[in-house]
Each structure stands twice: as structure tokens, then as C-alpha cells.
C-alpha positions in Angstrom: 8.4 -27.3 69.2 9.5 -24.5 66.8 12.6 -26.4 65.9 10.6 -29.5 64.9 8.4 -27.4 62.7 11.4 -25.8 61.0 13.0 -29.1 60.4 9.8 -30.4 58.8 9.6 -27.4 56.5 13.2 -27.9 55.4 12.6 -31.6 54.7 9.6 -30.8 52.6 11.5 -28.1 50.7 14.4 -30.5 50.1 11.9 -33.2 48.8 10.5 -30.7 46.4 13.9 -29.9 45.1 14.6 -33.6 44.6 11.3 -34.0 42.7 12.3 -31.1 40.4 15.7 -32.6 40.0 14.3 -36.0 39.0 12.0 -34.3 36.5 14.6 -31.9 35.1 14.6 -33.5 31.7 10.8 -33.2 31.4 10.8 -29.6 32.6 13.5 -28.6 30.1 11.7 -30.4 27.3 8.4 -28.6 28.2 10.2 -25.3 28.2 11.8 -25.9 24.8 8.5 -27.2 23.3 6.5 -24.1 24.5 9.2 -21.8 23.2 9.3 -23.4 19.8 5.4 -23.5 19.5 5.2 -19.8 20.5 7.9 -18.9 18.0 6.1 -20.8 15.2 2.8 -19.1 16.0 4.4 -15.6 16.3 6.3 -16.0 13.0 3.8 -17.8 10.8 0.3 -17.2 12.2 0.4 -13.6 13.5 0.1 -10.8 10.9 3.1 -8.5 11.1 2.2 -4.8 11.7 4.1 -1.7 10.7 4.0 1.7 12.3 4.4 5.1 10.5 4.5 8.5 12.3 3.8 12.0 11.1 4.0 15.2 13.2 2.1 18.5 13.2 3.4 21.7 14.7 0.8 24.0 16.2 2.3 27.4 16.1 3.4 28.6 12.7 4.1 32.3 13.3 7.6 33.5 12.4 7.5 36.2 15.1 8.9 35.8 18.6 6.9 33.4 20.7 5.9 34.8 24.1 4.6 32.9 27.2 0.9 33.4 26.3 1.6 31.8 22.9 3.2 28.8 24.5 0.3 28.4 26.9 -2.2 28.8 24.1 -0.3 26.2 22.0 -0.4 23.7 24.8 -4.1 24.2 25.3 -4.8 23.9 21.6 -2.9 20.7 21.4 -5.6 18.9 23.3 -8.3 20.4 21.0 -6.3 19.4 17.9 -6.0 15.9 19.1 -9.8 15.5 19.4 -10.4 17.2 16.0 -8.1 14.8 14.2 -10.1 11.8 15.4 -13.6 13.0 14.5 -15.6 11.1 11.9 -15.3 13.5 9.0 -11.5 13.5 9.1 -11.2 9.7 9.4 -13.9 9.0 6.7 -12.3 11.5 4.4 -8.9 9.8 4.7 -10.5 6.4 4.0 -12.3 7.9 0.9 -9.1 9.5 -0.4 -7.0 6.4 -0.1 -9.9 4.1 -1.3 -9.7 2.0 1.9 -12.5 -0.5 2.5 -12.6 0.2 6.2 -15.3 1.7 8.5 -14.7 4.7 10.7 -14.2 2.4 13.7 -11.8 0.1 12.0 -9.5 2.9 10.7 -9.6 4.7 14.0 -8.3 1.6 15.8 -5.2 1.8 13.6 -4.5 5.4 14.7 -3.0 6.8 17.8 -2.9 10.6 18.4 -0.7 11.9 21.2 0.7 15.2 22.4 4.2 14.8 24.0 4.2 16.6 27.4 5.0 20.3 27.4 5.2 20.5 23.6 3.1 22.0 20.8 3.5 18.9 18.6 0.8 16.5 17.6 2.1 13.0 16.9 0.0 10.9 14.5 0.9 7.2 14.7 -0.6 4.7 12.3 -0.2 0.9 12.7 -1.1 -1.2 9.7 -0.3 -4.5 8.1 1.0 -2.8 4.9 4.1 -0.6 5.6 3.5 1.6 2.5 -0.2 2.1 3.4 0.7 2.9 7.0 2.8 5.8 5.7 0.1 6.9 3.3 -2.5 6.9 6.0 -0.4 8.9 8.4 0.4 11.6 5.8 -3.2 11.8 4.6 -4.4 12.3 8.2 -2.0 15.2 8.5 -3.3 16.8 5.3 -7.0 16.3 5.9 -6.9 17.2 9.6 -5.1 20.5 8.8 -7.9 21.7 6.6 -10.5 20.5 9.1 -8.8 22.3 12.0 -8.9 25.6 10.1 -12.6 25.1 9.2 -13.8 24.1 12.6 -11.6 26.1 15.0 -11.0 29.2 12.8 -7.3 29.3 13.5 -4.1 29.5 11.5 -3.4 26.2 9.6 -0.9 24.1 11.5 2.4 23.1 9.9 3.4 19.6 9.0 6.6 19.2 11.0 7.5 15.7 9.8 6.0 13.5 7.1 5.8 9.8 7.6 8.2 7.4 5.8 7.8 3.7 5.0 8.8 1.7 8.1 11.5 -0.8 7.4 10.9 -3.1 10.4 7.7 -4.5 11.8 6.5 -3.0 15.1 4.7 -6.2 16.1 4.8 -9.1 16.9 8.1 -9.1 18.8 9.2 -12.6 17.9 12.1 -12.7 20.4 10.0 -11.5 23.2 7.2 -14.0 22.4 9.6 -16.9 22.4 11.0 -15.9 25.7 7.5 -15.6 27.2 6.6 -19.0 25.8 9.7 -20.5 27.3 8.9 -18.9 30.7 5.3 -20.2 30.5 6.5 -23.7 29.8 9.0 -23.6 32.7 6.4 -22.3 35.1 3.7 -24.7 34.1 5.9 -27.8 34.2 7.4 -26.9 37.6 3.9 -26.1 38.9 2.5 -29.5 37.7 5.4 -31.3 39.3 4.9 -29.5 42.7 1.1 -30.1 42.6 1.6 -33.8 41.9 4.0 -34.0 44.8 1.6 -32.2 47.2 -1.5 -34.2 46.1 0.4 -37.5 46.3 -0.5 -39.0 49.7 0.6 -42.6 49.1 3.0 -44.3 51.4 6.2 -45.4 49.6 8.9 -46.0 52.2 9.3 -46.9 55.9 10.3 -43.3 56.5 6.9 -42.2 55.2 5.2 -44.5 57.7 7.1 -43.0 60.6 6.6 -39.4 59.3 2.9 -39.4 58.4 1.4 -42.2 60.6 3.7 -42.0 63.6 4.2 -45.8 63.5 7.3 -48.0 63.4 7.6 -50.7 60.7 8.4 -54.1 62.1 8.7 -56.1 58.9 8.4 -56.0 55.2 6.9 -58.6 52.9 8.3 -59.1 49.3 6.0 -59.0 46.3 5.1 -62.3 44.7 6.1 -63.0 41.1 9.1 -60.7 41.1 12.3 -61.3 39.1 15.2 -63.1 40.6 17.0 -59.8 41.3 13.9 -58.2 43.0 13.4 -61.3 45.1 17.1 -61.2 46.2 16.6 -57.5 47.1 13.5 -58.2 49.2 15.2 -61.1 51.0 18.1 -58.7 51.7 15.6 -56.3 53.2 14.1 -59.0 55.3 17.5 -59.9 56.7 18.1 -56.3 57.5 14.8 -55.6 59.3 15.1 -53.4 62.3 12.8 -53.5 65.3 11.9 -50.5 67.3 10.4 -50.3 70.7 7.0 -48.6 70.5 
């Protein structure tokens, strides 16, 4: 009983492979079309964004740094990260650079991180204009330094690295998008072919009658109005009819 089931699974899998093979041209065409469309959208309809980065160093003392200083620096890094993102800092940056942006809009362009086990604050700005991305990152560094001193009553942090104008866009990744589009076209076209095969319950051959209905075909009748060639083929089928014992 198990061997019969395994044979049936193998036959179904083979039929699916044959279906995909017969539709290979359509599958390849769908893959190429999706890749091209995705590439066109990515290149011409998605606004390119540029990322600039500036860095602030927390401890500025020239004396030897001990363990307590390191622990304090790591703890302050989290506080600095929050201070940099407060409304007075962000709004002051927008005012200084004459940006027509709200607090929320400008904050969405900014990412403040503290690399693990460091006393460095990384200010990353992603904007559609590469020059303005650099200006925003550097302005945040300057404004936040003064705000940190005023609020936290600590020594002013040092600017470790100023932002430069990014030469390449950070998004979109055109190559990646094209590859994803091609993969999507391939998956969808293969899925459509398989679903059509699964949902197709029509009887096409004598083997289908035996397989799905458990009956033996005794005769076949040619279609009327066929061409000469089709009539000859049907007559040939009639001459080759096999009979089975039920």
C-alpha cells in the first residue's frame, strides 16, 4: 500500500516538472519582465537618499583614563543619545539651516547610535541632498554639544569626526531591487503554473480515466469537422483500440 502511494507522489511530482518545462518560456519571460519593471521603478521613480555621519567623543580629559571614567563614559553615552534627539536640538538645527521641516520630519532623517563598549556617539543623517545631509549631521553635532553642557552640566564633548559629502547614494540599492524583482517574477510564475495544474480536474487522456476514475477505456470517437490530418490520426487511434477486461 505504501509503495503505491509513493509511486503516485513521484508521478505527480514528475507531472509538475513537465508542466514547468512546457511553460519555461513564459516563466523566463515573467522573470525578466518583473526584473526590468523593478529596475525602472528603482532608478527613475524612487528618490535616491544619501547618508552622512559625524561622531562625538564623550571623554575629553587629557589625563589618564581609569576604569571609573570608562564606566561613566559608557553610562553617559545613553544619556547623550537621548539629549541629541530632544525637540530643542532638532528644531534649532532646522532653524540654523533654514529647513522647512517639522521636528518629526527631521527626526525621521536622523539615527543616533552608540557602538557597543565605546564612548562614541554616531550621528547618521539620511537625506535626499548629499550636501544637506552633511550639513545636518555637522550642525547636530555642534548644537547638541552646547545643549549637553547646558542640560547635564558636564564637560563639553569633543567632535571626533565631522561629516563629509557622501559620494554614493545609500538607497535605493538598484542591483538588489532588480534581483528581488526577478525572484518575485520567478516565484509568482511558477506558483501560477502549479496552481493551475492542481486546480485542473479535466480528463485529457485515457491514462487520466484509469488514474482518476478507475475505469478502462474501451473506445474513442473522433471529433467531427476536423482536418484531414486530425481525422487520419483519430482513425489510427480507432484501429489501435485496446480492450481490457474489467
